[in-house]
C-alpha positions, 0 to 999 in steps of 0.5 A: 500500500502507498500513501494517498494523493497529497492535497496539492495533487487533489487541487491540481487535478481538480483545477484541470477537471474544472477546465475540461482537460482530459484526466489521466489515471494519476489525476483520477486517483487524486480526485477520488481522494477529494473531500469537503469543498473540493468534493463539492466542486468535483461534483459540480463538474460531474453534474455539468458533464452529465447534463450535457450528455442528457441534452445531447441525448434529447432528454434534458433533465430526465433521470431514468429507471427500469421497472423490473422483477428480480428472478433468482434463477439459482443461488448456487455458484462456483465462486466464493466471494467474501462479501456475498450473501446471495449464494447458498449451498445445495444443503441450505436450499434443501433445508428450506425446501427449495430445488437447486433452480427455480422451476419454469413455473416459478419463473413464469409466475414471478414474471406474470405478476411483474407484468401485471404491476407494470414491470418491463424487465425480467432480471435473470440473476444467478451464480456463475456455472454452479454445475462446475462445483455442485453435482446437485446442480448438474443432476437437476439440469440433467433431469430437466434435459438441459446441458448447462445453466446457460442453456436453461436460462436461454430456454426460460428467456424465450418463455418469458418473452412469449408468455409475459412480454417482459424483456429479459436482462441476463446476468449469468456472470462470466460467459464465453464468446460463443455463449454470448452469441447464443444468448443475444437472440433471446435478450435485448441486453445483458450484464456483468459487473467488472467490480475491479481490475485489482489482481491483488484482490483476486490472488491474495489469500483473505482478500475479497475475490480470492478463491473465485475463478470468475473474478479474475479481472482479465477474464471479466475484461474479456467478457466485456470485450466479447460483448462489445464485439457482438454489439450487445447492449451491456451493463457493467460497473465497479464495486467500491470499497471491497479493499481496493486502493484508490489507484486500483479504483482509478485503473478500474474506471479507465478500463471501463472507459477503454471498453466503452470507447472501443465498442460503444456497447456499454449501455450503463456503468453502475457505481455500487457501494460496498455494504457489509453483511452478516455471516460473511467473511467481510462482515467487519469491514466498514461500509463505504463512506458517503463522501468516498462514494460521491467521489467515485461516482463523480470521477467515473462520470468525468472520465467516462464522459457525457454519453455514458449512462452512470447508475447508482442503486437507490436502495444502497443508501438512505433515501435522503442520501439519494440527492447526493448521488444525483449531485455527483453525476448519475442519470439512472437509478437502475432497476426498481421493483414493486414486487421482488426484493433485491436478492443480492442485498435483501436487507435493503428494500427498494424505495417506493416509486413515489418517493424516488420520483419525489427525491428526483424532482427535488433535485430538478429532474423528471423520473421516467421509465425505460426498458432494460435496453437503454434508449440509444440502442432502442432507437438505433435498432428500431429506427436506424437499422443498427444491429444492437438488438436481434431482429427476433426481439424487435416486436417485443421491444417495439411493443413497449418503446416510445419513439424516443426509446424510453418506455411508453407510459403506463404500458403493460407487456403481453407475450409475443412469439419469439421467433416468427414462422420462418419465411423463405429468403426473398430477393432484395436490393441490387442483385445485378451486382452479381453479374457486374464485372467492373472493378469498382464494384460499389456506388460509394466508397464506404458503407453508410455506417462506416464510422460506427459498425467497425467500432472506434477507429482510434481504439483500433489504432491504439490496439494495433500500435500497442501490439506492434503489428503495424511497425513491421515484423518483430525481432525473431530468433534468426538461426543460421539460414543454412541450418534452417534450410537443412532442417527443412530438407530433412523433416519439412513438416516438423520444423522448429519455430526458430527455423520456420521463422528464419525461412519465412523471413528469408530473402535473396539466395536463401529465399530462392532455396526455400522456393526451390525446396517447396517446388521439389516437395510439390513435385514429390507429393502431387506431381506436375499437374496444375488442378482447378475446379469448375465452380461458381461462387454465389454470395447470397447476401452482402448484408452484414453487421459483424464489423470485419475491418478488412471487408468492403463486401458487407453493407447495411440493409438500407445501403444502396448496394445491399442485396439478398438472393431468394432460394430460387435465385440461388438455385437458378445460379446453381443450375446455370453453373451446372449447365456450363459444366460446373461441379461445385457451387461455393456459397457464402454470405454476410451475417444478416441478423434477419436471415431466417433461422433455417436459411442455411439448411434451406439454401443447401436443400434448394441447390440439391433439389434443383441440381442433385449432382452439384457439390455444395461447398458452403458456409464459413465457420462464422456462418455456422456460428450464426446458424447455431445462435439462430437455431439453438442447435449445438455446432455438431447438430447444426453441421449434421443437419446441414449435411443432411440438407445437402452440404458437402464441405465447408470453406475454411474461411473466416480464419484470417490470422488464427491469433486473437491478437491480430483478429481483434484488430482485423475484426470487431465481432468475428469468431475467436480462434478457439471457436474457428478451431472447434467448428472445423474440427467438429466438421471433420469429425462428422464427415465434412471436409473443409478447406483452410485459408490464411489472409495475410499482409495487413497488420500481421507479421511472419511470426503470425504466419508461422503460428497460423500454419502450426494451428492448422497442423494441429487441427489436421493431426486431430482429423487424421486421428479419427480417420477424417480427411480433414483439410483438403487444401490450404489457400493463402489469401493476400490482403487486398487493401484498395477498398478495405476499411482498415486500410482507408482508416490508416491502420493496415499496410497495403497488402503483402510484398512479392517476397511475402507471397513467395515466402508464404506459399513456399513455407506453407508447402514445407510446414504442411508437408505430410498433412495437407497435400494441396496448396492453392494460389488465388488468381483473383488476388495475384493475377496471372504472373503472380499466380505462375510465380506461386505455382513455381513456389510450391502451389499446385492448384488454381482454385475455381473458375468462380464465374463471379467472386463478389468479395474480392472484387468489392475489396478492389481486386484488379484481376477479374471475377471469372476465368474460363477453362482456356484461361486457366490452361494458359496459366499452366502453359506459361510455365510448361505445366499440364492443367487438369480439372478436379472435383472439390475433393480432388477426384476426377470429375464424372458428370452424367 
């Protein structure tokens, strides 16, 4: 522990805050120590920031709250927080005659009573993953037919929506990227308190979070980031007075600011004061002093700025002290229930709405009800077509929301179907883009929501700079080039990382030797023939809100260049391709939140019904993730159902670079590396082969290329263990920078060099030797001469004729979107190599 800020430091920081200067962590720490007159002045600054934010939001003088019911799904938890009385053991529940979880009937009874009283939010609160600690929890879930606690709350959220009309707000604690993705369609908002970024409180025996695996600050920050990547309106906050220092408190506030700015998804930040409870390890710790609480609220308001909603629970102070919280800069009271107690703080009853309205009015504000999701996200989703709220929830939200996004006064919720009967995809937008061959591709340089859909560009730039991705390759362990080359010649598929990096960064004579070795290995494994498949690319929609910062293909639904194809149009294109000699259609599309739940199955089935002999190579791992979220199926069940509908193989796209350090700069909301691996590995296990890809030359470097190839090696080894062919090929994809948002924003470099292309193709052949036989080169991205060079550097395959390739063309590729068989044969003839047609799985075509 260190001494706190000096009075001089407090005065200096206060003077800067009063001038409107940006504060750093040290100044925030100083202001957290403000007392007396200086604290009053600090609160005046915070209130001024709050008031400016309300004016900008179009509701000056309005303080909000959410009328809610508190539904304690389960009080079991795997954590052991030293201040918590919410959690109980199975034995305690049994003694009081309660099951480990509330039953569906109990949940719905609470929700129905709340709806009758005018509540609009159903707050699902529960302990973290109780089944991981308590066998009784797992047994109950098994008896009820649920795989996990999260599967149960997903099902219950749907029932609450359908049977009561209340909007669920889910607080299940730590969630993975995949779990957030599965819960977004059933909940307009979610939440998890950050509490603190203090690792000391987590790691030190006797401190508040010791022994609680879900209170690791790094884990909780990752949840906030993943929620932001998904675009989930998310509630979080800090818990003040649990033993953290002022420095740690200030660092927590700045961590919340970073996440809020990066993604725009933090809808509110709760500043909650610690109150000691009997029968807990911290029962003798003093409650947080009101002055210290005011300072924490005021500093949080000033640091997070006018756009962030700052909340303080009105039941954790005396009602007369609520005025002090308003004076410190809050603009929201959070959830207040006329029915249920605060189960986390049962000794602190909610104030009546009349009393809360009166105290709010005495401070010059009007109290208004909101929904569980804050007005900015309601208006953005329902009026501007933004993707904060899943379309299946739009009807539920619209039924309760006024035009300004607040709650309709005196509205009473009623149940509505959660998922409307699926409609077939209907043709919409500029489907003529499929037939266009101009290289400009778009009518405007940027999609209309360029400034918001990708997240905060300043934060992206900071992340890229922080990881050193833009400034060139990091220092690598340079072995002697000759030693590395001899190791590659002796055992190419099992090079050390040191040798692999040496060869991946080779130039001059060493690079020539690497290329020669790769070409020799190619000749040894697959011979001289250059292969290709006659196929057609069908990008069935370009509507997407994932926020891939390298993609110029994606559009918002209202943009002029947005389009979607109907099932019949997809089938028509497949028929046209078959008539022209194609044996494969490759189908991928944007992640359109309004895509019918069964769309992926229906698209595959439409093609197979029209053209039974056509191989359907379709749906990236990102689309599989979208399908599992929309159908509620597991990854395995989704892939099996897709296979039954006619899917023959998956493209291994959405890989980019299989390193999350790079992925979170390249994309806002795409699946993490672990999920990509899980999906392709599951596909291999259920008998669906996949390709593999790597997009390189943007914010990455050779270390990432070697790491990516090593990941693919590991996945392929597992596929071979259970007798699957796994990856059919590896496709290096040079980054096309021309129209890529991340390049236009000044973050990425303008694609790989010719040296990079040679090194990547050659090293792919070397490192994947014995695992993946086919290395494909992209004529779309490299052109004829570039393609020939890669065919002499270890590649053996040209990919497909495509007939159309919208994604690369819209990114600015200058090499066309289709090749005839004669043109592909000419590529091979230019380097004296025979050219042979193949099937998707590298067999010999045999058409009727």
